[in-house]
C-alpha positions, -999 to +999 in steps of 0.1 A: -346+317+828-356+293+800-391+281+799-397+249+776-432+248+762-441+211+758-454+180+775-430+158+793-439+125+774-431+141+741-400+126+725-392+161+710-396+179+744-378+149+761-348+154+741-347+192+749-351+185+786-323+160+783-301+184+767-308+210+793-299+186+819-267+176+804-257+212+799-264+219+836-290+243+826-321+252+849-354+252+829-389+257+837-413+232+818-449+240+810-473+212+797-483+221+762-497+203+735-515+169+733-543+166+759-531+198+773-538+219+739-524+254+733-507+246+701-531+269+682-530+298+708-519+329+692-494+338+717-477+302+711-481+305+673-459+337+679-430+316+693-436+284+673-453+294+639-464+258+631-477+253+667-452+225+671-438+214+705-413+221+721-404+258+720-387+279+744-388+315+756-364+332+779-367+362+803-346+383+777-376+379+752-356+352+731-378+323+716-371+293+696-389+262+682-378+229+667-359+206+692-328+201+671-325+239+668-330+242+705-304+217+713-279+233+691-287+266+708-282+251+745-251+235+733-235+265+716-247+287+747-229+264+773-196+251+758-185+241+790-207+210+787-187+196+757-219+187+737-205+205+706-173+192+694-147+218+694-130+206+662-150+224+634-149+191+612-162+170+642-188+195+647-203+194+613-202+156+614-223+156+647-246+180+628-250+155+600-260+131+627-284+153+641-302+159+607-303+122+600-319+114+633-353+121+617-349+088+599-348+067+628-376+086+645-398+080+616-389+045+614-397+037+650-426+057+650-440+033+620-433+001+642-454+020+671-483+028+649-481-009+635-484-027+670-507-001+687-534-006+663-565-020+678-565-050+652-526-051+645-516-066+610-488-090+616-473-083+581-473-046+588-457-052+620-430-075+604-424-048+577-421-020+599-396-037+622-374-048+592-375-013+577-365+001+613-337-024+617-324-012+582-323+023+595-308+016+630-282-007+615-265+026+601-262+036+638-250+002+647-222+005+625-213+039+636-211+030+673-190-003+670-161+006+688-172+039+700-186+049+734-208+077+719-216+087+682-189+111+680-165+089+701-154+092+737-179+120+749-215+127+746-225+151+721-256+167+702-256+137+680-266+113+710-290+139+722-308+139+687-307+102+684-311+088+722-351+093+725-359+074+692-336+045+701-354+046+737-385+038+720-372+012+700-359-007+733-394-006+744-410-023+714-431-053+726-410-086+727-435-103+706-423-084+676-390-102+681-367-071+673-331-083+666-303-073+688-281-048+677-252-051+701-233-019+697-267-001+699-274-017+730-244-011+747-248+027+738-283+028+752-272+012+784-246+041+786-272+065+782-294+050+809-264+054+834-266+091+829-290+110+855-304+135+831-315+107+804-330+087+832-349+118+845-361+132+812-364+099+790-367+069+810-393+082+836-412+102+810-413+086+775-432+054+768-430+047+805-463+022+806-455-013+793-458-015+755-482-041+742-493-053+706-531-041+700-529-010+726 
């Protein structure tokens, strides 16, 4: 049995839960972090040294922290799911997209910070949106003519990037985010996947997003 430690509305926890769902792995999730606390619990620090969520523990005594590492572990342990490309060169390319996923996560996070202030600054919101578009344009170009980041099949690259892009599509319309057609089509395909719906659409940024709150 695998236990995932992390609250369901955490973007990092959500992508691990999504990955487990795509891999067909049954896991137990325990609310941890945020309002639930526990990050500084000594036993949790033994599992996740920086106290970050998510982390996993298994019935065999194995533990792992950092969502990208957990996704890699799940993909490697369950090759039948096809989440890790068999071709070594494609695999390393997928890993490169995984490592780059921190860039859109930061960029979209900056947009969220700007519009959620109690007194939002229009100039800050505009700058953050423009910066996020610059980052997401990289993914837009990659997805042109592709169903998923690595081609026809969902992979660890999509799992690493999907939650940040979900948050992007939840940005309030008042910010007038430009349409990125390939990105929008890819997101629509993700939304058709049961595991994405269960662990991302129904858990992360569920409430209507609005400027100033």
